[in-house]
One Martini backbone bead per residue (centre of mass of N, CA, C, O) as a GRO file, in nm:
protein
  173
    1MET     BB    1   0.095   0.037   0.024
    2ALA     BB    2   0.081   0.356  -0.023
    3ILE     BB    3   0.201   0.646   0.056
    4GLU     BB    4   0.042   0.936   0.179
    5THR     BB    5  -0.053   1.231   0.189
    6ASN     BB    6  -0.021   1.335   0.532
    7GLN     BB    7   0.149   1.125   0.637
    8ILE     BB    8   0.321   0.965   0.895
    9VAL     BB    9   0.676   0.917   0.889
   10SER     BB   10   0.914   0.655   0.985
   11ILE     BB   11   1.278   0.654   0.973
   12GLU     BB   12   1.562   0.471   0.875
   13TYR     BB   13   1.904   0.583   0.792
   14GLU     BB   14   2.148   0.574   0.519
   15VAL     BB   15   2.405   0.781   0.369
   16ARG     BB   16   2.580   0.772   0.048
   17ASP     BB   17   2.902   0.861  -0.099
   18GLY     BB   18   2.959   0.597  -0.209
   19ASP     BB   19   3.161   0.478   0.063
   20THR     BB   20   3.048   0.729   0.220
   21VAL     BB   21   2.923   0.824   0.516
   22VAL     BB   22   2.712   1.124   0.569
   23ASP     BB   23   2.452   0.982   0.707
   24SER     BB   24   2.281   0.884   1.025
   25ASN     BB   25   2.014   0.703   1.239
   26VAL     BB   26   2.127   0.450   1.332
   27GLY     BB   27   2.029   0.388   1.664
   28ALA     BB   28   1.837   0.624   1.662
   29ALA     BB   29   1.633   0.850   1.599
   30PRO     BB   30   1.389   0.892   1.401
   31LEU     BB   31   1.257   1.004   1.107
   32VAL     BB   32   0.998   1.254   1.114
   33PHE     BB   33   0.728   1.299   0.869
   34MET     BB   34   0.540   1.462   0.622
   35PHE     BB   35   0.400   1.353   0.356
   36GLY     BB   36   0.416   1.579   0.077
   37LYS     BB   37   0.580   1.858   0.218
   38GLY     BB   38   0.903   1.885   0.176
   39GLN     BB   39   1.081   1.758   0.435
   40ILE     BB   40   1.227   1.605   0.212
   41ILE     BB   41   1.381   1.487  -0.032
   42PRO     BB   42   1.234   1.402  -0.327
   43GLY     BB   43   1.383   1.131  -0.398
   44LEU     BB   44   1.316   0.989  -0.130
   45GLU     BB   45   1.014   1.014  -0.124
   46ASN     BB   46   0.967   0.866  -0.395
   47GLY     BB   47   1.132   0.597  -0.310
   48ILE     BB   48   0.910   0.524  -0.055
   49LYS     BB   49   0.599   0.524  -0.140
   50ASP     BB   50   0.592   0.180  -0.178
   51MET     BB   51   0.648   0.127   0.109
   52ALA     BB   52   0.654  -0.068   0.405
   53ILE     BB   53   0.629  -0.168   0.700
   54GLY     BB   54   0.962  -0.298   0.756
   55GLU     BB   55   1.091  -0.203   0.509
   56LYS     BB   56   1.389  -0.249   0.309
   57GLY     BB   57   1.593  -0.007   0.117
   58ASP     BB   58   1.721   0.123  -0.185
   59VAL     BB   59   1.798   0.475  -0.270
   60LEU     BB   60   1.859   0.651  -0.559
   61VAL     BB   61   1.984   0.991  -0.569
   62GLN     BB   62   1.983   1.250  -0.762
   63PRO     BB   63   2.078   1.573  -0.761
   64ALA     BB   64   1.799   1.700  -0.859
   65ASP     BB   65   1.660   1.522  -0.599
   66ALA     BB   66   1.832   1.684  -0.386
   67TYR     BB   67   2.091   1.939  -0.390
   68GLY     BB   68   2.172   1.960  -0.666
   69GLU     BB   69   2.365   2.107  -0.871
   70TYR     BB   70   2.664   2.219  -0.932
   71ASN     BB   71   2.760   2.571  -0.889
   72PRO     BB   72   3.032   2.755  -0.993
   73GLU     BB   73   2.883   3.051  -0.935
   74ALA     BB   74   2.846   2.990  -0.606
   75THR     BB   75   3.060   3.226  -0.549
   76GLN     BB   76   3.275   3.428  -0.324
   77GLU     BB   77   3.458   3.721  -0.273
   78VAL     BB   78   3.610   3.798   0.044
   79PRO     BB   79   3.728   3.981   0.272
   80LYS     BB   80   3.937   3.877   0.520
   81GLU     BB   81   3.846   4.079   0.755
   82GLN     BB   82   3.557   3.934   0.792
   83PHE     BB   83   3.735   3.687   0.957
   84ALA     BB   84   3.798   3.787   1.222
   85GLY     BB   85   3.891   3.536   1.460
   86ILE     BB   86   3.923   3.315   1.238
   87ASP     BB   87   4.038   2.986   1.179
   88LEU     BB   88   4.110   2.933   0.874
   89GLN     BB   89   3.996   2.664   0.652
   90GLU     BB   90   3.993   2.461   0.413
   91GLY     BB   91   3.655   2.320   0.411
   92MET     BB   92   3.509   2.484   0.597
   93THR     BB   93   3.226   2.563   0.793
   94LEU     BB   94   2.996   2.834   0.764
   95TYR     BB   95   2.787   3.078   0.933
   96GLY     BB   96   2.522   3.296   0.830
   97GLN     BB   97   2.348   3.586   0.713
   98GLY     BB   98   2.105   3.661   0.522
   99GLU     BB   99   1.914   3.906   0.377
  100ASP     BB  100   1.644   3.751   0.511
  101GLY     BB  101   1.774   3.613   0.796
  102SER     BB  102   1.885   3.359   0.720
  103THR     BB  103   2.064   3.078   0.721
  104VAL     BB  104   2.404   3.041   0.602
  105GLN     BB  105   2.593   2.808   0.417
  106VAL     BB  106   2.952   2.775   0.398
  107ILE     BB  107   3.254   2.721   0.210
  108VAL     BB  108   3.589   2.708   0.225
  109LYS     BB  109   3.778   2.714  -0.070
  110GLU     BB  110   3.974   2.982  -0.046
  111ILE     BB  111   4.296   3.125   0.053
  112LYS     BB  112   4.407   3.439   0.044
  113ASP     BB  113   4.570   3.714   0.127
  114ALA     BB  114   4.284   3.922   0.102
  115ALA     BB  115   4.097   3.662   0.051
  116VAL     BB  116   3.783   3.475   0.031
  117ILE     BB  117   3.649   3.175  -0.088
  118ILE     BB  118   3.305   3.109  -0.118
  119ASP     BB  119   3.059   2.839  -0.091
  120PHE     BB  120   2.700   2.794  -0.152
  121ASN     BB  121   2.697   2.512  -0.180
  122HIS     BB  122   2.606   2.224  -0.108
  123PRO     BB  123   2.798   1.959  -0.006
  124LEU     BB  124   2.590   1.758  -0.196
  125ALA     BB  125   2.624   1.882  -0.453
  126GLY     BB  126   2.634   1.670  -0.737
  127LYS     BB  127   2.531   1.411  -0.582
  128SER     BB  128   2.498   1.076  -0.555
  129LEU     BB  129   2.260   0.907  -0.342
  130MET     BB  130   2.260   0.640  -0.097
  131PHE     BB  131   1.978   0.496   0.045
  132THR     BB  132   1.912   0.328   0.352
  133VAL     BB  133   1.580   0.212   0.422
  134THR     BB  134   1.346   0.212   0.701
  135ILE     BB  135   1.017   0.144   0.777
  136ASN     BB  136   0.867   0.198   1.084
  137ASN     BB  137   0.621   0.411   1.013
  138VAL     BB  138   0.261   0.454   0.937
  139ARG     BB  139   0.035   0.738   0.965
  140ASP     BB  140  -0.212   0.922   1.045
  141ALA     BB  141  -0.299   1.234   1.082
  142SER     BB  142  -0.385   1.461   1.271
  143ALA     BB  143  -0.549   1.750   1.271
  144GLU     BB  144  -0.307   1.917   1.374
  145GLU     BB  145  -0.091   1.804   1.184
  146ALA     BB  146  -0.235   1.885   0.920
  147MET     BB  147  -0.230   2.192   0.986
  148THR     BB  148   0.094   2.225   1.065
  149GLY     BB  149   0.303   1.978   0.968
  150VAL     BB  150   0.360   1.859   1.268
  151PRO     BB  151   0.475   1.613   1.427
  152GLU     BB  152   0.448   1.509   1.743
  153GLU     BB  153   0.753   1.402   1.763
  154ASN     BB  154   0.864   1.720   1.688
  155LYS     BB  155   0.786   1.834   1.943
  156PRO     BB  156   0.843   1.993   2.210
  157ALA     BB  157   0.899   1.945   2.518
  158GLU     BB  158   0.780   1.971   2.802
  159SER     BB  159   0.862   2.105   3.119
  160GLY     BB  160   0.707   1.899   3.345
  161CYS     BB  161   0.460   2.067   3.404
  162CYS     BB  162   0.114   2.029   3.483
  163GLY     BB  163  -0.036   2.311   3.589
  164THR     BB  164  -0.133   2.274   3.919
  165GLY     BB  165   0.087   2.420   4.126
  166GLY     BB  166   0.269   2.174   4.254
  167GLY     BB  167   0.176   1.912   4.314
  168SER     BB  168   0.175   1.599   4.377
  169GLY     BB  169   0.378   1.447   4.128
  170CYS     BB  170   0.463   1.684   3.921
  171GLY     BB  171   0.768   1.833   3.940
  172CYS     BB  172   0.694   2.157   4.057
  173HIS     BB  173   0.837   2.265   4.344
   0.00000   0.00000   0.00000
């Protein structure tokens, strides 16, 4: 039975770039997401749509359906003094703030005498990725999950206080 849009899916995965494991949640908390809402890369979502609970399989995701093709023009030369206080090394990842206020991840591509070349491509851009995926669970979303798009499993834990004013057994003394 195919996984349907708005269902909550829980998976365990390992992703490889060739022989190198680049990410894995095996033995840790599963990845829980709402299917069909763009919460995971499109190629992986498409690759698991016909899998069933308990099924394990390999899904090869091409760059266009993952983190995009590598764009050689997505680099910028920045004056070195903008990195004062940072021990720069080629290949390191830095985080900054984009014009719209969002977090931007860049990679230090080259360090020159007076400038630094930074790369805005995702580190996995241009790479074909092999996911080994196990479907742990598939369930219908609650009304609240369908409205917010956030699975119950991904909501922040409560403070531990039951809200009754600190009564016996509440843990809020």
